[in-house]
C-alpha positions in Angstrom: -6.6 -5.9 -14.1 -7.6 -4.4 -10.7 -6.8 -6.0 -7.4 -8.2 -5.2 -4.0 -5.7 -3.9 -1.5 -6.3 -4.4 2.2 -8.0 -1.5 4.0 -6.7 0.2 7.1 -9.1 -1.8 9.2 -8.4 -5.3 7.9 -5.9 -7.9 9.0 -3.2 -8.3 6.3 -1.8 -11.7 5.4 0.8 -11.8 2.7 0.0 -14.4 -0.1 2.5 -15.9 -2.5 2.5 -14.5 -6.1 3.4 -16.7 -9.1 5.7 -15.8 -12.0 4.4 -16.6 -15.5 5.3 -15.1 -18.9 7.7 -12.1 -18.8 7.0 -8.4 -18.7 3.2 -8.0 -18.6 1.9 -7.0 -15.1 3.3 -6.2 -11.6 1.0 -6.2 -8.6 1.0 -6.8 -4.8 -0.8 -10.0 -4.0 -2.6 -10.1 -0.7 -5.3 -12.1 1.0 -7.2 -10.2 3.7 -8.8 -12.4 6.4 -9.7 -11.7 10.0 -7.5 -13.5 12.6 -8.4 -13.9 16.2 -5.7 -12.3 18.3 -3.5 -14.7 20.3 -3.7 -14.5 24.1 -1.4 -11.8 25.5 0.3 -11.9 28.9 -0.8 -8.9 30.9 -0.4 -7.7 34.4 -2.7 -9.3 36.9 -3.1 -7.3 40.1 -3.6 -9.1 43.4 -4.6 -7.4 46.6 -5.3 -10.0 49.2 -7.7 -12.5 47.5 -8.9 -10.0 44.8 -7.6 -10.4 41.3 -8.2 -7.7 38.7 -9.4 -8.6 35.2 -6.7 -8.0 32.6 -7.3 -5.6 29.7 -8.0 -6.7 26.1 -5.0 -8.2 24.3 -3.4 -6.5 21.3 -4.3 -7.5 17.8 -2.1 -8.0 14.8 -1.0 -10.4 12.1 0.0 -14.0 12.7 3.7 -14.8 12.3 4.8 -18.3 11.1 8.2 -17.6 12.8 8.2 -16.0 16.2 11.9 -15.2 15.9 11.2 -12.8 12.9 9.2 -9.9 14.2 6.7 -8.6 11.7 6.8 -4.9 11.5 3.3 -4.1 12.5 2.0 -1.4 10.2 4.1 -2.4 7.2 2.8 -4.0 4.0 5.2 -6.4 2.3 5.8 -6.1 -1.4 5.8 -9.4 -3.2 7.0 -10.8 -6.5 5.1 -10.1 -9.8 2.3 -12.3 -11.2 2.3 -11.7 -14.9 -0.9 -11.9 -17.0 -1.8 -11.1 -20.6 -2.5 -7.4 -21.3 -6.0 -6.2 -21.5 -7.4 -5.6 -25.1 -7.5 -1.8 -24.4 -4.0 -1.7 -23.1 -1.0 -0.9 -25.3 1.1 -4.0 -26.0 4.2 -2.4 -24.6 2.6 -1.2 -21.4 3.3 -3.0 -18.1 1.4 -2.5 -14.8 3.2 -2.1 -11.5 2.0 -2.4 -7.9 1.0 0.6 -6.0 4.4 0.7 -4.4 6.4 0.5 -7.7 8.9 -2.2 -8.6 10.7 -3.7 -11.6 8.9 -6.2 -13.8 10.0 -9.8 -13.3 11.0 -12.5 -15.7 10.5 -16.2 -15.7 13.7 -16.7 -13.7 12.5 -14.5 -10.9 15.0 -11.7 -11.7 14.3 -8.1 -12.3 14.3 -6.8 -15.8 16.8 -3.8 -16.0 15.0 -0.5 -16.4 15.9 1.8 -19.2 18.3 4.6 -18.0 16.5 7.9 -17.3 18.4 11.1 -17.8 17.5 14.5 -16.3 16.5 15.7 -19.7 14.1 12.8 -20.4 12.7 12.4 -16.9 9.8 14.9 -17.3 8.9 13.5 -20.7 9.0 9.9 -19.4 6.8 10.8 -16.5 4.3 12.6 -18.8 4.3 9.6 -21.1 3.4 7.3 -18.1 0.8 9.6 -16.7 -0.9 9.8 -20.1 -1.7 6.1 -20.0 -5.4 5.3 -19.5 -4.6 2.9 -16.6 -3.0 5.8 -14.7 -6.0 8.2 -14.8 -6.7 7.8 -11.0 -3.1 8.1 -10.0 -2.6 11.2 -12.2 -5.6 12.9 -10.6 -4.1 12.2 -7.2 -0.5 13.1 -8.2 -1.5 16.4 -9.7 -3.6 17.4 -6.6 -2.3 19.6 -3.9 0.0 17.8 -1.5 0.5 20.4 1.2 -1.1 20.0 4.6 -3.0 23.2 5.4 -3.8 23.3 9.1 -7.5 24.4 9.6 -8.6 27.1 11.9 -8.4 25.8 15.5 -11.4 24.2 17.0 -10.5 23.3 20.6 -12.4 20.6 22.4 -12.1 20.2 26.2 -11.7 16.4 26.7 -12.5 14.8 30.0 -10.3 11.7 30.1 -11.5 8.7 32.0 -11.0 8.5 35.7 -8.3 5.9 36.2 -6.3 4.4 39.1 -2.5 4.2 39.3 -1.2 1.5 41.7 2.6 1.9 41.1 3.3 3.2 44.6 1.5 0.3 46.1 3.3 -2.6 44.5 4.9 -4.8 47.2 6.4 -7.5 44.9 6.1 -9.1 41.5 6.0 -12.8 40.6 6.0 -13.3 36.8 3.0 -11.6 35.3 1.4 -10.9 38.7 2.0 -7.9 40.8 1.0 -7.9 44.5 -0.2 -4.7 46.2 0.2 -3.7 49.8 -3.1 -4.2 51.6 -2.8 -0.9 53.5 -2.1 1.2 50.3 -4.7 3.0 48.3 -4.0 3.5 44.6 -4.0 7.0 43.3 -7.1 8.1 41.3 -6.6 10.6 38.5 -8.9 12.5 36.1 -7.4 14.7 33.4 -9.1 17.5 31.6 -7.2 19.0 28.6 -7.9 20.9 25.4 -7.4 19.1 22.1 -7.6 20.8 18.7 -10.1 18.4 17.1 -10.1 20.3 13.8 -6.4 19.7 13.4 -6.6 16.1 14.6 -9.3 15.3 12.0 -7.5 17.1 9.1 -4.2 15.5 9.9 -5.7 12.0 10.0 -7.4 12.6 6.7 -4.1 13.9 5.1 -2.1 10.9 6.3 -2.1 7.8 4.0 -3.1 7.3 0.4 -6.2 6.5 -1.6 -6.4 2.8 -2.6 -8.3 3.4 -5.8 -5.5 5.7 -7.2 -2.8 3.0 -6.7 -4.7 -0.2 -7.5 -2.6 -0.5 -10.6 -0.1 1.9 -12.2 1.3 1.3 -15.7 4.5 2.3 -17.6 5.9 1.7 -21.1 8.9 -0.6 -21.4 12.1 0.9 -22.7 11.4 4.7 -22.6 12.5 5.4 -19.0 8.9 5.8 -17.7 9.3 3.0 -15.2 11.8 4.9 -13.1 9.9 8.1 -13.5 6.5 6.7 -12.4 8.1 4.9 -9.4 9.8 8.1 -8.4 6.5 10.0 -8.6 4.8 7.3 -6.5 7.5 7.3 -3.8 7.7 11.1 -3.5 4.0 11.5 -3.4 3.5 8.9 -0.7 6.3 10.5 1.3 4.4 13.8 1.4 1.5 11.9 3.1 3.6 10.1 5.8 4.2 6.8 3.9 7.6 5.3 3.3 7.9 3.3 0.0 10.9 1.0 -0.4 11.8 -1.8 -2.7 10.4 -4.3 -0.1 7.4 -2.6 1.5 5.4 0.4 2.3 5.1 1.5 5.9 4.1 4.5 8.0 6.7 7.2 8.5 6.5 7.4 12.3 9.1 10.2 12.4 7.0 12.4 10.0 3.9 11.8 12.2 5.7 12.5 15.5 7.4 15.7 14.3 4.0 17.2 13.1 2.0 16.0 16.1 4.3 17.2 19.0 3.0 20.8 19.1 -0.6 19.6 19.1 -0.3 17.2 22.1 2.0 19.4 24.3 -0.9 20.9 26.3 -2.2 17.5 27.0 1.2 16.3 28.2 1.6 19.3 30.5 -1.8 18.8 32.0 -1.1 15.1 32.6 2.2 15.8 34.3 0.9 18.6 36.5 -2.1 16.6 37.6 -0.2 13.4 38.2 2.5 15.1 40.4 0.2 17.8 41.9 1.1 16.9 45.4 4.9 17.0 44.9 7.1 20.0 45.5 9.3 21.1 42.7 9.3 20.2 39.0 9.1 16.5 38.3 12.3 15.0 36.8 12.5 13.3 33.4 11.8 9.8 34.8 8.8 11.1 36.7 7.4 12.9 33.7 7.6 9.7 31.7 5.9 7.8 34.5 3.0 10.2 34.4 2.6 10.0 30.6 2.9 6.2 30.6 0.1 5.9 33.2 -2.1 8.2 31.1 -1.6 6.3 27.9 -2.0 2.9 29.5 -5.1 3.7 31.5 -6.9 6.9 30.2 -6.6 6.1 26.5 -8.8 3.1 25.6 -7.5 0.1 23.7 -9.3 0.1 20.4 -8.6 -2.3 17.5 -8.0 -0.3 14.4 -10.0 -2.8 12.3 -13.1 -2.4 14.5 -15.6 -0.5 12.3 -17.4 1.0 15.2 -14.2 2.9 16.1 -13.3 4.2 12.6 -12.7 7.9 13.1 -12.3 8.5 9.3 -13.9 6.3 6.6 -12.5 7.8 3.4 -11.0 5.0 1.3 -7.5 5.7 2.4 -4.9 3.1 3.4 -3.0 4.0 6.6 -1.0 0.9 7.4 -3.2 0.0 10.4 -2.1 3.2 12.3 -3.9 6.1 13.9 -2.3 9.5 14.3 -1.7 10.8 17.8 -4.5 13.3 17.8 -7.1 10.7 16.8 -5.8 8.3 19.4 -6.3 10.9 22.1 -9.9 11.3 21.0 -10.8 7.7 20.2 -8.1 5.3 21.4 -5.9 2.9 19.4 -4.0 -0.4 19.5 -0.4 -1.2 20.3 1.4 0.8 17.6 -0.9 3.7 17.7 -0.6 4.0 21.5 3.2 3.5 21.4 3.5 6.3 18.9 1.2 8.5 21.0 3.4 8.0 24.1 6.6 8.7 22.2 5.0 12.0 20.9 3.8 13.0 24.3 7.3 12.4 25.8 9.0 14.3 23.0 6.5 17.2 23.3 7.9 18.0 26.8 11.5 17.0 26.2 12.8 16.7 22.6 16.1 15.3 23.8 14.7 12.1 25.4 15.7 9.1 23.3 12.7 7.0 22.2 12.4 4.0 19.9 9.5 1.9 18.6 10.1 -1.8 19.4 8.7 -4.4 17.0 8.4 -7.7 18.8 6.2 -10.8 19.0 3.7 -11.5 21.8 3.5 -15.3 21.5 2.4 -15.6 17.8 1.0 -12.1 17.5 3.0 -9.1 16.1 3.2 -6.4 18.8 4.8 -3.0 19.4 6.0 -1.4 22.6 8.2 1.6 23.4 11.8 2.0 24.5 12.8 5.2 26.3 16.2 6.5 27.4 15.8 7.6 31.0 16.9 6.6 34.6 16.6 2.9 35.0 16.3 0.7 38.1 17.5 -2.8 38.9 15.4 -5.5 37.4 13.8 -3.4 34.7 13.7 -4.9 31.2 15.7 -2.9 28.7 16.9 -3.1 25.1 20.2 -1.8 23.5 19.4 0.7 20.7 22.5 1.7 18.8 24.7 1.4 21.9 22.2 3.1 24.2 20.4 1.2 27.0 16.7 2.0 26.9 14.0 0.9 29.3 10.9 -0.9 27.8 7.4 0.4 28.3 4.2 -1.5 27.5 1.3 0.7 26.4 -1.7 -1.6 26.2 -1.8 -2.8 29.8 -0.9 -1.2 33.1 2.6 -2.7 33.5 5.0 -0.4 35.4 7.9 1.0 33.5 10.5 -1.7 32.7 8.1 -4.6 32.8 6.4 -6.4 29.9 4.5 -9.6 29.8 6.2 -13.0 29.9 4.9 -13.8 26.4 6.6 -10.8 24.8 9.8 -11.8 23.0 12.3 -9.0 23.6 15.4 -11.1 22.7 14.5 -11.1 19.0 12.9 -7.7 19.0 13.8 -4.9 16.5 14.0 -1.3 17.5 13.3 1.7 15.3 14.8 4.8 17.0 13.1 8.1 16.4 15.2 11.2 15.9 
């Protein structure tokens, strides 16, 4: 049986799977349906009687419990739904979900897998790969899994002219910031070279093909279950996807490490232009301010599930995330822009602590960034493994240390990046 997994550009809702007879089929059970994003609190700017229109609100999955942040970009693994085997399938073959897992029984407990020794591992994997159901996976598994950077093709990008009003803020009241009437916000335009060949190739390499992992089979009792799950997990890892017993999710660290050299020229250009009138080299906080303003204002907010903005349409699942090079060229949503900002910051200072923050914005899953730098009184912060880090919103032009009133930081979860 073949099931349809959610594509990169669809809203994912986890559906309940039902246990029937033991030991026949494992699969992930999902229902994909578009959900209108909940309203998001964003900065409203007031100068005299003029009020600026807020930016578009972030998209994401609905959460039934606001106090449990959904890790945007992760796909939850669910219990098995067992069905009778197909007529062409061996009677002792069991199908597992794309992310692996043990077969369930009628009590909802996992059936212990047969022990796999080092000597039998290769034979067990070959036995599993030989099954007819695994033809697509075998073709992908045996393909080359080394990212080969293409010859550089530099594109000079003219990023949008934007205004930065941070130096003009007189006071804040809730989600509204008031600007001094006699102050003119700074206008900025950035021109920087981006290796578009690398950005395209890296985006294509990231993720996994849905058709190859729609269903993967193993034989009960010969150790092939552990072997095929290991093969799935290791192959996904080579493409920036983390596979655990509970979920599959993007490997943000893997993406950041490989993207830093490619965005460094952009980061340097932003910092130099932003602080062009200042004497001396900008300090760490000032560099972060420049890069934050750039990501907030020069990089457009684009929903990943908007077909008009799909940079790559190749049947791969990427956990609702765009890689930093593609975000520079075509925009992204909250998690894509947060990862871009983290990558830009690290490209100019690899020692700066950064963490992705999973939170809820009203009933909408959201992501912002936490950064370890100088902090000022009144700025919102989060404790990450004993380190106080300031919060940064990337989808609206909040100044550093201020997020919308609808953003639940109390129950947020932080994922530090090394």
